RODRENRO-802443 format. One record per residue (C-alpha): residue in one letter; chain; x, y, z. Coordinates in pm, whole numbers. Example, Ala and Ser with C-alpha at 12.3 -4.5 7.8 and 13.67 -1.06 7.14 Angstrom:
REM RODRENRO-802443
aa A, ch A, xx 1230, yy -450, zz 780
aa S, ch A, xx 1367, yy -106, zz 714
END
This chain:
REM RODRENRO-802443
aa M, ch A, xx 25862, yy -7100, zz 9489
aa L, ch A, xx 25679, yy -6840, zz 9698
aa I, ch A, xx 25611, yy -6522, zz 9499
aa G, ch A, xx 25376, yy -6225, zz 9518
aa G, ch A, xx 25242, yy -6057, zz 9827
aa L, ch A, xx 25344, yy -6326, zz 10075
aa A, ch A, xx 25701, yy -6323, zz 9945
aa A, ch A, xx 25692, yy -5943, zz 9979
aa V, ch A, xx 25573, yy -5979, zz 10340
aa Y, ch A, xx 25864, yy -6213, zz 10408
aa H, ch A, xx 26096, yy -5939, zz 10279
aa G, ch A, xx 25941, yy -5683, zz 10515
aa S, ch A, xx 25638, yy -5548, zz 10331
aa P, ch A, xx 25379, yy -5409, zz 10573
aa F, ch A, xx 25095, yy -5484, zz 10331
aa P, ch A, xx 24880, yy -5786, zz 10420
aa T, ch A, xx 24782, yy -6040, zz 10159
aa E, ch A, xx 24486, yy -6274, zz 10143
aa D, ch A, xx 24642, yy -6559, zz 9947
aa A, ch A, xx 24962, yy -6743, zz 9872
aa D, ch A, xx 25113, yy -6719, zz 9524
aa I, ch A, xx 25356, yy -6981, zz 9399
aa T, ch A, xx 25548, yy -7061, zz 9084
aa P, ch A, xx 25611, yy -7434, zz 9065
aa Q, ch A, xx 25896, yy -7605, zz 8890
aa A, ch A, xx 25721, yy -7748, zz 8584
aa D, ch A, xx 25885, yy -8090, zz 8555
aa H, ch A, xx 25650, yy -8390, zz 8564
aa A, ch A, xx 25779, yy -8529, zz 8895
aa N, ch A, xx 25729, yy -8197, zz 9073
aa L, ch A, xx 25383, yy -8152, zz 8924
aa D, ch A, xx 25293, yy -8500, zz 9050
aa R, ch A, xx 25401, yy -8393, zz 9401
aa L, ch A, xx 25210, yy -8067, zz 9366
aa A, ch A, xx 24897, yy -8254, zz 9253
aa A, ch A, xx 24921, yy -8480, zz 9560
aa A, ch A, xx 24958, yy -8177, zz 9788
aa L, ch A, xx 24659, yy -8005, zz 9624
aa R, ch A, xx 24453, yy -8320, zz 9671
aa E, ch A, xx 24549, yy -8324, zz 10041
aa L, ch A, xx 24449, yy -7956, zz 10070
aa N, ch A, xx 24115, yy -8029, zz 9898
aa A, ch A, xx 24194, yy -7763, zz 9634
aa R, ch A, xx 23915, yy -7637, zz 9411
aa I, ch A, xx 23903, yy -7381, zz 9133
aa R, ch A, xx 23813, yy -7042, zz 9281
aa T, ch A, xx 23524, yy -6861, zz 9109
aa E, ch A, xx 23298, yy -6575, zz 9208
aa A, ch A, xx 22991, yy -6776, zz 9114
aa E, ch A, xx 23079, yy -7074, zz 9335
aa P, ch A, xx 23245, yy -6962, zz 9663
aa A, ch A, xx 23318, yy -7322, zz 9767
aa G, ch A, xx 23510, yy -7370, zz 9443
aa L, ch A, xx 23481, yy -7617, zz 9157
aa P, ch A, xx 23649, yy -7957, zz 9150
aa F, ch A, xx 23924, yy -8035, zz 8899
aa A, ch A, xx 24157, yy -8319, zz 8809
aa Y, ch A, xx 24456, yy -8348, zz 9043
aa D, ch A, xx 24725, yy -8461, zz 8802
aa A, ch A, xx 25044, yy -8328, zz 8646
aa A, ch A, xx 24899, yy -8309, zz 8295
aa S, ch A, xx 24601, yy -8099, zz 8406
aa L, ch A, xx 24822, yy -7863, zz 8605
aa A, ch A, xx 25063, yy -7818, zz 8314
aa A, ch A, xx 24780, yy -7748, zz 8068
aa V, ch A, xx 24689, yy -7413, zz 8226
aa G, ch A, xx 24932, yy -7128, zz 8291
aa T, ch A, xx 24757, yy -6987, zz 8598
aa W, ch A, xx 24536, yy -7154, zz 8857
aa N, ch A, xx 24331, yy -6961, zz 9113
aa L, ch A, xx 24240, yy -7209, zz 9383
aa V, ch A, xx 24061, yy -7222, zz 9714
aa T, ch A, xx 24189, yy -7483, zz 9960
aa D, ch A, xx 24107, yy -7590, zz 10313
aa A, ch A, xx 24411, yy -7381, zz 10417
aa G, ch A, xx 24313, yy -7067, zz 10221
aa D, ch A, xx 24342, yy -6925, zz 9871
aa L, ch A, xx 24633, yy -7036, zz 9655
aa D, ch A, xx 24734, yy -6900, zz 9315
aa L, ch A, xx 24968, yy -7099, zz 9091
aa S, ch A, xx 25141, yy -6914, zz 8810
aa F, ch A, xx 25385, yy -7098, zz 8587
aa E, ch A, xx 25509, yy -6773, zz 8431
aa P, ch A, xx 25433, yy -6470, zz 8647
aa S, ch A, xx 25424, yy -6132, zz 8475
aa G, ch A, xx 25767, yy -5999, zz 8389
aa T, ch A, xx 25940, yy -6334, zz 8440
aa Q, ch A, xx 26019, yy -6648, zz 8248
aa G, ch A, xx 25891, yy -6873, zz 8523
aa Y, ch A, xx 26063, yy -7093, zz 8778
aa P, ch A, xx 26410, yy -7116, zz 8619
aa D, ch A, xx 26425, yy -6737, zz 8594
aa L, ch A, xx 26306, yy -6679, zz 8951
aa R, ch A, xx 26526, yy -6956, zz 9091
aa R, ch A, xx 26848, yy -6769, zz 9005
aa D, ch A, xx 26804, yy -6511, zz 9283
aa A, ch A, xx 26570, yy -6702, zz 9516
aa F, ch A, xx 26673, yy -6832, zz 9855
aa A, ch A, xx 26556, yy -7103, zz 10090
aa A, ch A, xx 26383, yy -7021, zz 10418
aa E, ch A, xx 26229, yy -7232, zz 10691
aa L, ch A, xx 25856, yy -7162, zz 10727
aa Y, ch A, xx 25649, yy -7366, zz 10970
aa G, ch A, xx 25906, yy -7645, zz 10966
aa V, ch A, xx 25923, yy -7667, zz 10587
aa T, ch A, xx 26202, yy -7536, zz 10364
aa V, ch A, xx 26052, yy -7304, zz 10103
aa Q, ch A, xx 26212, yy -7124, zz 9809
aa I, ch A, xx 26126, yy -6754, zz 9820
aa A, ch A, xx 26157, yy -6520, zz 9523
aa S, ch A, xx 26397, yy -6231, zz 9572
aa L, ch A, xx 26248, yy -5892, zz 9650
aa A, ch A, xx 26387, yy -5758, zz 9321
aa D, ch A, xx 26199, yy -6033, zz 9135
aa V, ch A, xx 25878, yy -5967, zz 9330
aa I, ch A, xx 25909, yy -5600, zz 9233
aa R, ch A, xx 25981, yy -5688, zz 8870
aa S, ch A, xx 25672, yy -5908, zz 8851
aa K, ch A, xx 25442, yy -5661, zz 9024
aa Q, ch A, xx 25567, yy -5382, zz 8799
aa A, ch A, xx 25499, yy -5591, zz 8488
aa A, ch A, xx 25153, yy -5695, zz 8611
aa N, ch A, xx 25075, yy -5324, zz 8654
aa R, ch A, xx 24756, yy -5389, zz 8855
aa P, ch A, xx 24631, yy -5108, zz 9081
aa K, ch A, xx 24695, yy -5320, zz 9392
aa D, ch A, xx 25054, yy -5377, zz 9279
aa Q, ch A, xx 25109, yy -5010, zz 9193
aa R, ch A, xx 25005, yy -4916, zz 9549
aa V, ch A, xx 25274, yy -5133, zz 9712
aa L, ch A, xx 25562, yy -5082, zz 9467
aa P, ch A, xx 25698, yy -4759, zz 9620
aa T, ch A, xx 25728, yy -4926, zz 9961
aa L, ch A, xx 25885, yy -5240, zz 9816
aa R, ch A, xx 26141, yy -5027, zz 9632
aa E, ch A, xx 26219, yy -4842, zz 9955
aa I, ch A, xx 26278, yy -5173, zz 10134
aa L, ch A, xx 26505, yy -5291, zz 9853
aa A, ch A, xx 26705, yy -4966, zz 9875
aa L, ch A, xx 26771, yy -4995, zz 10249
aa P, ch A, xx 27147, yy -5010, zz 10315
aa D, ch A, xx 27122, yy -5313, zz 10543
aa W, ch A, xx 26881, yy -5503, zz 10319
aa N, ch A, xx 27026, yy -5811, zz 10151
END
């Protein structure tokens, strides 16, 4: 499920983002698929000390053992959060999410209301800066 800034951009946010944020479904089969995709993307743990990233085990058990992963991949930065701030994870976000076609792939995208809820709960300065605009978009009469 696409969450965070990129989901906000999909909903009309004018604020650019430098990474993709996702909340995966946490069942073993999905985490196996995610691990395979991360392997294909050459994912590494993102750290300030090692810009190229640090290797890690690409398996479902390793992914499930940590609540949040900040990764660098050959396609760009990717953050995985099993339970984003203000949510109860994938099952919670799935209720109001919708499917969209992006680059030939069907992707679940968190609702704008859920993106706002999560950013509000995270309460980071970068989230506080975009919240008024996201709320304005949500309040538009033709927004759905």
